[in-house]
N, C-alpha and C positions, 0 to 999 in steps of 0.2 A: 598735806603741806599748805594748801590754801587756807584751811581752817586755822592752822598755827599762825600763819602770817596775819590773818585777820585779827586774831586775839592780840597779837603783838602790837599791831597798829592801834588797836583800841586802848591797850595799856599805855602806849606812848602819848596818846591824846589826853588820857586822864591825868598823866603826870604833868602835861603842859598846863592843864587847867588848874591843878593844885598849886603848881609853882609858877604863878604868873610873873613873879618878880625875877625868875631866873632868866639867863641869856638864851633866847630861842635857838640860835645856831648851835650852841653846845648841846642842847637837848636833842636836836635832830641827829647830830653826829653820834650821840650816845645810843639813840634808838636804832640807827642803821648798824652800829657795831653789835648791839645785842641780837639783832635779827640775823646777821651773818654767823654769829656764834651758834645760834639755835639751829640754823640750816646745817652747819658742819656736824653738830652733834647728831642730828637725825640721819645724815648720810652714813656716819660711822656705824650707827645702830643697824641700818639696812645692810651694810657690808658684812657685819658680824653675823646677821641672821642668814645671809645667802652664802652657802659653802659650795664653791665651784670644784673642789677636789673630787667629790664623788661623781659629778657629771663628767669630768675628764676621764676618770677610771672607766666609766660605762662606755664612753666613746672609744677608748682604746680596746676594750674587749670586743666591741662590735666590729671594729676594723680587723682585728686578728681573726675573728670568725669568718669574715668575708674572704680573707686571703688564704684560708685553710683549704687544701684539696678536698673536693666533695666526695663523700662516700656513696655507695650504691643506694639509689632511692632519694638522694638529697639534691640531685640536679634539678634546676628549674628550666622551664621551656625556653626562656630568653637567656639562659646562661649555660652553654654547652660544657661538657666535661673536658678534662685534659686529653683523654683518648680521642674524643670526637674532633677536637681542635687539631690534633696531630693527624688524624685521618683526612680531614679537610685539606690540611697543608700538603699531605702526600698526593691527593688528587690534583692539586694545583701545580706542585713542584716536582713530583716523582721522587727519585732517589736523592735529590738535592736538599731534602728537608734537614733541619738541624738535628744534632745528636740527641737533644732532649725529646724531640718528636719521634725519633727512631726508637728510643727506649719505651716511649708510650705505646708504640705499635708492636710490642713484644708478642711473638707468636707462640710462646711456650705454653700459655694457659689462657683461658677465656677471661678470668678476672683481671689479667694484666693487659687486656686489649687485644688478645689474639683473635677474638671474634670479628674485629674490625679489619684484619688483614688475613683473609682466607688464603689457603695454599693454592698455587697455580696448577691447573690441570694441563699437563703437557700433551701435545699431539703425538709425541713419539711413544710407540708401544714396544715394550720389551718382549721379545719373542724367544722361545726356545729354539735351539738349532735343530734343523731337520736335514739329515744326511740321506743321500740316496746314491746308488751306483750310477756312474756316468756311462751307461750302455749306449746311449744315443751318440756319444762322442766317437765311438769306435765302430758301431754296427752300421749296416746298410739300411738307410731309412728311405722309404718310398711312400708316395701318396696313392690313394686308390679311391674310386668312386663306387665300388661294389662291396657287397657284404663279405666277399672272400676272393682270394687270388690263387689260381692254380698254376704251378710251375711244372712243365714237363721235365721228366728225368730220363736219363739213359744209363742203363746199368751195366752194359758190357760192350766189348769191341767186336768187330767183324773177325771172321776166321781166315784171314789172308795167309797164304803160304807161298814159299819160293817154288817156282815150277820151271820146268824145261820149256823149250820152244814150242813143242807140240803136246806137252803134257796136259792132261785134263785138269781143269780148274774145279775147285770145290766150292759149293755154295756156302754162304754165311747167314746165320740168323742173328737178329738183333732185337732186343726188347726195349720197350719204353714204359715208363711209369709216370707218376705225377705226385707232386707234393703240394698240398693245399694249406694255405695259411688263412684261417678265418678271422674276421674282425670281431673282437669282443667289446663289451660295453661296461664301463665303470660309471656309477651314478650315485647321487645322494642329494639331500636337500637340507636346508637350514632355516629354522624359524627365528625371526628376530622381531622385537617389539617396535611398533611404529614410533613410540615415544623415544626410544633409544636412537632410532634413525634420525629423528628430528633434533634431539639434544646433542648428539655426537655425530657430526657429518662423516667422520672417518670410520664409523662402525662398518658401513657397507664395504669400504675399501679393505678393511681388515678381514672381513668374511671372505672376500674374493682372494686375498692373499693366502688365507688358510686353506681354501679349497685348492688353489694351485699347488701349494706345497704338499698337501695330502695326496692329490692325484699323481704328482710327480714321483713321490716315494712309492705309492702303491704299484704303479706301472713298472718302475725300475725293479722292484722286488719280484714282480711277476715275470719279467724278462730273465731273471735268474732261476726262480723256483716254481714258476707257474706250471700247473698240471695240464693245461691245454683244454679243459672242459668249459669252464666259465671264464677263464683267464688265458692270456697268451701262453705259449709253450716256453718254459725256461730251459736254457742250455744245460743247466746242472741236472735236470731230470731226463734228458734225452738218453734213451737206453743204448743208442748206437755209437755214442762217443767212447772210444777206447781209453784205457788208463795205463799208467806205469806205476808199479809198486815202489814205494819208497825204500823198502828193506828194513824199516823200523817203524814201530807204531807211534813213537813220540818225538823222536829227534829227526829233523830234516837232514837228508843226505845230499851233499853237493853232487856226488856221482849220479844220483837218481835224477836230478834236474838236468844234467847233461844228457842222460839217456832219454829222458822225455823229449827234450828239444830235438834231438837227432832221430827220433822215431818218426817224425813227420817228414813227408817229401820236401825237398829243398824249396820248391816253389811256394808251398804253404809256409814253410819255416821262415823264409826270408821276408814274408809279408805279415808275420804274426806278432802278437804281443802277449805278455803275461797278464794274468788277472788274479788278484788276491786281496785280502783285507789288510788293514794296517798292522795288526798283530803278527800276521805271517810275514809281512814285509820287514818288520823289525827283526824277526828271527833270521831271515835270509841275509840281512845286512851284516850279520856277524859271521857268515860262512866264508871259508877260504878254500882255494884249490890246493893241490899237492905242493905247489911252489910258494904258498903263503899269500897269494893274491886274493883279494876279496872278489866274490862273484858279482857283487853289486857295484855299479859305477854311478857316481852322482851326475846330475845335469850341470853342464858347464855353460849353458845358455838359457836365458829366460824364455819360458814357454816350451822348452824341450823336456821330455819325460826322463825319469831315471832309467837306468839300464840294468838288466840282469843277463849275464852271458851275451852281452852285446845287443839284446833286444829290449824294447821299451816295456814299461810296467804301468798298468792301469790299476789304481786302488779302488776296489769295489767293497763297500761296507757290508753288502749282503752275502759275501762269500763266508764260508764257515771257518772257524778257528782250527788250529792244529789239534788233532786228537785221533784216537784209535779208530780206524776204518773210515775216517773222514776224507773228503776231497778238498783240501784247502787251496789248491793251485790248479789253474787251467791255463793252457797255452793254445793259441789258435789264430787262424786268419779270420778276423771278425767280420769281414765282408760276407762270410757264410751265414751270419745271423741276420735275418731280414725283419725289419719293423715296418708295418703298414699303418699309416695314419689315414683314417676315414673321416673323422670329425675331431677337431681340436677341442680344447676345454670350452664347452658351451655353457654359459651362465645366463639363466633366465630369472628375472625378478618378477614375482607374482604378488602384487599388493591387494588383490581382490578376494582370493579364496578364503583367507582367514581374517578378513577385514572386521568381521563382527567380534573377533577376539582381540582386536588391536594388534595384530601380527602381520608381518610380511614374510612370505615364503620365498626363499632363494633356491632355485633348482640348479644343479650342475651335472653334466654328463660328459663322457669322453669315450670315443670309439676308436680302438686301436688293436692291432694284432701283432703277433711276433712268433717266430719259430726258427729252428735250425734248418737251413737248406741242404747243407752237406756236412754230415757228422765227421767225415774223414779229415776235415780241415781243423779239427780240435783234438786235444788230448789232455787228460786230467792226471793229477798225481794222487795216488791213494796211500794213506798212512797205514801201511800193512807190510808184513814181511813178503807176501806174494799176492 
């Protein structure tokens, strides 16, 4: 532009020199007009050569690309993804985050942000039900500090007779015996990794709970079926307990239950209770006497047991089902079954023995005994004709 203006001014000077007779003011005005016209023409040429439409299109494309959600691998270090922004909002606000952020934290799959919202590990552990017979609730439970306890027994009476004033008296003989209940031991151990104990503090608590449930079930089963060698003596295997025949191998007889109940002496009968499992109890609830009255009576007060023929019922899961030659029901005075506690459930945690393997060993043992003191205070029902 400077060169153009310079040439224009030179041209104007030349004109002035050629036409010295012309009016100087008119010549200056004309020169300025020509110069303005030349500048306008140059500016129009520059505007024509500079096309801003393409530049605007390129800026629009760049803006749209910046606003587009980033795909995997497109995130920059200084520009976090939508999922990360939502997760940061969740850490600050918790459940009060916006619906858009909640959608971004979808847990259904990793690509949708599930890896940013891991599932919560609950401290509650779902356990299977462990049932055992409540023998301790009805039996006689005593503590002992010895490996066994001996109970003296007396088997007969004296031979007293009615005599006259000077009649010779006869001597009587009496014999004594003994019943020994030995304390048995139940034991086991569990190995658990030190890493698990460190990562899950409730792991040791669960091991202790599992041991308690297992020991409770094992000892209750032994009180019913124990052979008396390595385990306590069970009342169902005691050979001295008498039985009453049901009269039928499959169907319970109401008359047989009445016969069994009154076969015991009144003192034992009035202190006794029935024992059977739930299947047998369901069958008895359907039985009626000759007048159409149910043998079973419900409990009308919380904490009170059900009744059969006016006597309470204890449901024991370890009792057998109804079947040929089985003994599904027993009635007796449960004070005659003695349980001796020597050592309760003793749990010892040993972190040293298997330390080189990254394990902790948890030992558990229980010392307890049990046995029938007087077989005459019990009576069983046998599913047989005789």
